[in-house]
N, C-alpha and C positions, 0 to 999 in steps of 0.2 A: 504493500500500500504506500503510495507516495505521500510525503508530508505536505499538507495543504494549509497548515496554520501559519499565521503571521506572528512571528516572535517579536514581542515588544516588552519594554520595561515599564511597569506601572509605578507611579509615585503615589503610594497609599498613605503617606504620613498625615495623620490627623483626619483621615477619611474613614467613614463607616464601612466596615466589612462584616458581613453576616456569615457565620459558620453554623450550619444546621447538622447536629449530631455531635456527640461528645466521646466517641470511641477512639480506637487506635489510629484510624486514618486522620481524624482531627488532631490527635496528639502529635502526629508527625508534621502536619501542616502549620499548626499554630505558632511555633517558635519563630519561623521566618516571617510570618505576617506581623507578629509583635515586634520583631527586630526591625522591620521596615517602618515602624511607627504607626501602623494602622490602629484605628479605634475599633477593636474587635468585639463583636457581640455574639455570644454563643447561645444557641437555642437547642436545648435538649433536656429531657427529664432526668437523665443520668449521665455521668461522665466517668472516665477512668480517674484513678487517684492523681495522676500527673496533671491532667487537665483541671481537676478540681483545685489543685495547688496553685495553678496559674490564676484562677479566680480569687482564691484566698489572698494572693499577693497583689490583687487589684491590677493584674496585667491584662485582664479582659473582663467583660461584663457577662455574667452567666444568667440567662433566663431559664429557670428550672421548669420547663413545660414543653409541650409538643409544639411543632411549627404550625402557624396559622397564616391565612391570607393577610397580607399587609405588613408582614415582618421584614419585607425587603424595601419598604418605603425609605427613600433617601439613602439607600445603600449604593456604593460605588462598585462593589464586587461581592460575589457570593460563592460559597462552597457547600454543596449538598453531600454530606458525609455519613448519612445514617445507614443502618443495615436493612432498611425497608425500601425496596425499589419504588413503591408507590409514593412514598414521601419525597424521595429524591426527584421523581418525575414531576411532582407538584411544585417543588421548589424551582426546578428548571423552567417549567411553564410560566410560573409567576415572574421569574426573572426575564423571560423573553418578552412578556407583556410590558414590564417596567423598563426594558432596555438596559438591564444590568447584566454584565457578563458573568456567567456562572459555570463553575466546574462541577461536573457530576462524577463522583469518585467511583461508583460501581459500573458506570457505562460512559466512558469518556467521550465517545462519539455522539452521545445524546446532549451534551452540554454545549454551550457557546464558547467555552474556553477550556484549555487543558493546562495542567501544571507540568512544566518541564522538569527533567532531572537536573538539579542545580547544585552548584558548589562554589566556594569562595576561595580565591587565592590572591593575597596581597592587594586587597581592595578591588579585585576584578571578580564580578559575578558571572559565572559560566552557566548557561542554560542549554539543554539539549532536548530536541523533539525528534522522534523517529517514526512517524506515521502510526502511532498507536501501539508501539512495541516498547513498553516501559523498561523491560530488562535490557534491551539494546541501548536505550537512552542512558540508563544508569551505567552501563559498561563503558560507553563512550565518554560520559562525564568523568568517571573515575580515572580512565586512562589519561584524559587531558589534564585533569587536576594534578595527577602524579607527575606528568611530564613537565608541567609548570613548576612544580615544587622542586624537582631535581635538576632543573635547568635545561632539559632537552627541548623544551619549547620556550622561546623568549617571551617574557611578560611585558616588555616595552617600558619597564620602570626607568625613571631618570637616573643616570649614574650618580653615585653618592657625591662625587666631587664636582658636579656640573655647575654648582653655584659658588665655588670657592673651596673650603675645607671639605674633606671627606668625612667619614664617621667611624666610630668604634662601637662595636656591639659585643658585650660580654655574653657568651653562649655557654650554657651548662650542657655538657655532653652526656650526662647520666653516669651510671655506675661502671660502664665499660663496654657492654654490648652495643655495637653501633645501631642496632634496631631500637634502642631505648632513648635516643636523642629525640627531642620534640620535633614536630613538623615544622614549626617556625625556625628552629635551629638548623635543620637540614636545608631549608630554603635559603637562609642567609649564607650558609657555606657555599651553596651553588652559585651565589652572586658575588662572593668575596674576591677582592684583589689580593689581599694579604691575610694569611691565617697564622696567628701566633698561638702555638699549641703547647699545653702542658704534657708532662709524661703520662699522667693518668687520663688524659682525654682519649676517647675511642680512636685508636690509631688507624683502624681500617678506613675511617672516614677520610683520612688524608689521601689515601690511594684513589679515592673517587674524584678528587679535585681536578679541574682542567689543568693542562700543562702550564698555562701562563700564570697560575696562582703562585705567589711567593709564600713559602712555608717557613716560618721562623720557629726554631726549637727553643722553647723556654722551659725545658725540663728542670724540675725541681726534685732532685733525689734526696730523700730524707737523710740528714746527717752526712751528706756528701757534697760533691761539687754542685753548685747551683748558680743559675743566672740571678743576679741581684734584682730586687724589686725595682730599684731605680732604673736599671737597664731595660726591664720590661716596660715600665711606664714610658720611658723616652722613646722606645721603639713604636709603641702604639701611637703616641702623639706625632712623631716624625712622619710615619707612613700616612696618617690621616691628613696631616698638613700638606702632603703631596697630592691630596685630592682623591685618595684611595678609600675603598670600602674595606675596613679592617675588622676581622672577626677574632676575638680573643677566646679561643676554645679551651675550656676547662673540663676536668672530670667532675661528676656530680653536679652540684649547684654552685654558681659563682659566689653566692653570699653565705654559704655554709663552710666556714673555715677555708675559703678559697681566695682570700685577699681581694675579692672582686670589688668591694667598695673602695679600697685603697686606689685601685686602678681607675674606678669611676671618678673619684675625687680629683685625681691627677689630670684626667682628661678635661673635666669641667673647669678646673683652674687654668688650664691652657687654652680654653675657649674652643675645645674640640667637642662636637656633638657626640654624646655617648648614651647608650641604652643597654638594657639587660634583657636577656631571654632566659628565664629560670630553667633549671634542669632538674631531673629526678635525683635527689640527694642519695648518696650511697649509705648514709646513716640509717635510712629506713628501707631502701630498696634491696640492699645486699642481704640484710637479715631476712627479709620477706622471701627472697629467692632461695634462701637456705632453710626455709620452713621455720623461721623464727619470727613470730609477730612481736612487735615492740609494745603492743598493748593487747589486752584480752579481757573481756568482761569478767569482773569478779576477781581478777588477778592483778592488774596494774592500772592505776588511775593517773599515773604521771610518767612522763618520759623526759629525761634530761640528756641532752647531747653535750659531751664534754671533749675538749681538745686535750690530747696527751702530749702535745708538743713541749709543754713545760711541766716538770715533775712536781709532785706535792712538796711543799716546803720551800720551793724556790721563791726568791724575793720578787720575781716577775709574775708569779702565778696569781691569777685573778679568781681562782676557783676555791670555794669553801668546801674542802674535802670532808670536814667534820659534819657539815650539814648533809652532804651527799650520802655519807655513811648511815645517816639516820633515816633516809628515805626507804620506803618499802617497795617502791615501783621499779622502773627500768632505768638503767644508766647505759647510754650508748657511748662508748669510748672510741674516739677517732685518733689515729696516729699514736696508738698506745702500745704496740707490740714490743718495741725495744725496751720499754720501762714497765712492762706488765707486772713484774714482781713488786715494784714499788707501789703501783696503784692498788694491787690486790692486798698487800700488807697494810696500806693506809686505810682502806675500806674496812678490813677486818679489825684493825685497831680502833676504828671509830664505832664499831658495833655491828657491822654486817656479819651474819653467821658464815662460817667457813664452808658450809654446805650449800651456799647460795649458788644456783646454777649459772653457768657462764657458757656462752657460745662465741666462737671466734670464726668469722667468715672471711677467708682470704680470697682476694680478687673476685668478688662476687659478680655474677652475670657473665663471666668469661669462661672459656674452656679450661682455664686453670683454677677454677673455683674449688676451694676446699672448705669443709665445715668441721670444726673441732668442738666437741661438747665436753665440758669439764665442770669444775666447781671453783669457787673463789680460793679455796685452800690449795688446790692442785694445779690451777691453770698455768702458772709460771713454768712449772716443770713440764707440763704437757705441751706447752707451746715450744719449749726447747727441744724436747724429745721428738716431736713431730715435725720439726723444722719449719714451723709457720713463719712466714716472712711478710713484711709490708708489701703492698697495702692490704690492710685487713680492718674489719670493723668488729669491735668487741661488744657483746651485749651481756649485761650483768643484771640478774634479777630472775624472779620466778618464771617469767615468760620464756626464758632460755631453756627451761626444763619441760616445756610443753611438746617438744618434738616427738616424744614417745607416742603421742596420740596419732602421729602421722604414719607410723609404721604399718605396713601391709601384712597382716597375719598370714595371708596365703603365701607370702614369699619367705616366711620363716620356717 
């Protein structure tokens, strides 16, 4: 069937749109209508919980009754989304008389409008129609959006340096698996001129960069050779002042012990536009991938994320270890492998029982991932005997002992 519709963008901001039916079809259509600024009125005796929540938050007006003649008065657009064909037909007939374009969800060819498969990339709204074949429309839409995101199709965006300075974006790469970077982060990498990458950033992503992209290694090896923060800051600023789009690629999240805000401040003080794309922090994701929840109902009501870069008792330490030892919930210790004995002894000395469960997740989300289960009393010896090395996330608290419930009896 040839596509005969005329594809057009409607400005629905502030205009009345009537949606008849509160089921799953309406649930899918409503967010984009609301996002377009439409004044949405929903007519249905019942709704799904998600649709009801939209009404509770005053994002739409819900008339809790059946559809009646006259409900389309003063409407600009209508959607017939009920599970009753007769009601949908009546809505479309009324819309035809009122000259209101109407989508009929159960029989698209019977309405005066159809909803395209749509998606958004970088401020560009993509819509696809394929002659009444919604699966084909969705497939084409998905392929095009993916191609825009990874740079195979140019999105026509103005280069960062077109008006003077370029820009710096701090991008969190996630815990290590390249698939766990955010969509926004991957899009920015595809458009970067310069990528300044940490050692813990997903290294496979660098191999996907176009040949012209300059890659700057800002590896920070714990307790070893490292590029100074001042050098990293100046590199970001200098490249941006050359009119380039600079991505500062970090592991985890830039603002969780990643010195991201130091870099943001340096750029701002130099007059360089800077923004941040948050990442999935390894503090929570690495334990989750190792079957260790950092919270669990009835087990832990607090989570504290602590840097192990400075040991207990050091004059530079900002951590109240005595207070931590008194907590009953979860402590997530980052960068703590090298000094795990000091941390464990300090917590035990402050009152944490020696049999408190501990889980150590090394290089979570990567093919080198290892998970060690221990206790506060034995973890230092176990880490040494098992050869656990950084980077690793250490989880201390009752949640670290819940892994036994994940065991498969059939496999034992």
